[in-house]
N, C-alpha and C positions, 0 to 999 in steps of 0.2 A: 177183420171183416174180409179182406182180400183172400186170406187163407181159406176161409169157409167157402167162398165162391169157387176158388180153385179146387178145393176138395170135392165140392158138389159136381163140378165139371168132370174131374177125373173119375169119380165114382160113377157118374152117369155113363161115361164112355166104357168103362170096364163092365158095368152092369149090363149095358145094352148088348155087348158082344157075348157075355156069359149067359145072360138071361134068355137071349135069343136061342141059344143052344138048348136050354131047358125045354121049351115048347114054343116053337116059332108060330104056331097057329093060334095061340091064346094070349090076348093082351094081359098085362099085369093086373088090371082091374078085375079080371074074371078068374084069376087064379083061385084054387082051393088050397087048403093047408097042405094037402098031399103034394101039390105042385111045388109049393115052397120047400117042403122037406126033401124033395128030389134035387134041389139045388145043392151044389158043393158047399160044405159047411163054412168054408172060408169066405164065400160070397153071400152068405145069408144076411149079414149086416147091410150090405149094399141093397139087397132086395127089400129089406125093411125100410131103408131110407127112401127108396123109390116108391114103395107102397105108401109111405106116409105122405109123400109129395104129390102123388097122382090121385085124382078123384075118379069117380065111377066112369066118366066119359073118356078117361085116358089122358086128360090134360093136366098139366102141372098146376096145382093150387097155390103152393107156397114157393117163394124164391129162396127162403132161408131154411136150412136144414140143421136140426139140433144133433150134431155129430156125437156128442157125449151121451145124449139121451138115447140115440139109436143103439150105441154100444151097450147101454145099460138095459134096454128093453128087449133086445134080440133074444137072450136066453129065455125070457119069460114068454115070448111069442112062440119059440120052439116048443116049450113045455105045453103051452095051451094048444098048439096045433097037433102035437102028438096025442093029446087026449081026444080031439075031434078032427080027424083028417078031412072030413067032407065040408066043413064050414069055410066060408069065404076068407081068403087071406087078408084082403084090405079091411074087411069088417073086423077081423081078429086084431089087427093092428090098432084100429080105433078103440076097441074094447080094452086092450091092454094099456094104451095111453091114458084112457080115462081112469083106470085103476091106479096108475102111477100118480096122476095129477091129484087124486083124492088123498093119497098117502102123504103128499107134500103139504 
């Protein structure tokens, strides 16, 4: 449990500095898939984790982050975003999570 909290904190710090460079004017909740695809490939899982935790108003919904799930779903979100770059990033995360949960 402590490892997950530390991972969330570290990922958050890294993401905030990196994601701020991607587009400082646009909050994560308003990103499109094109904004997500512009992020360096190595930081995409961090963006997915933050996108999962943040709701539309930009506030953290969940204090627990499924690190293994984020690693599993990131390639699926990249594929879905490459098909439709104009769709909302956070919405795409929710769609892909619902598909994964149906398969389980």
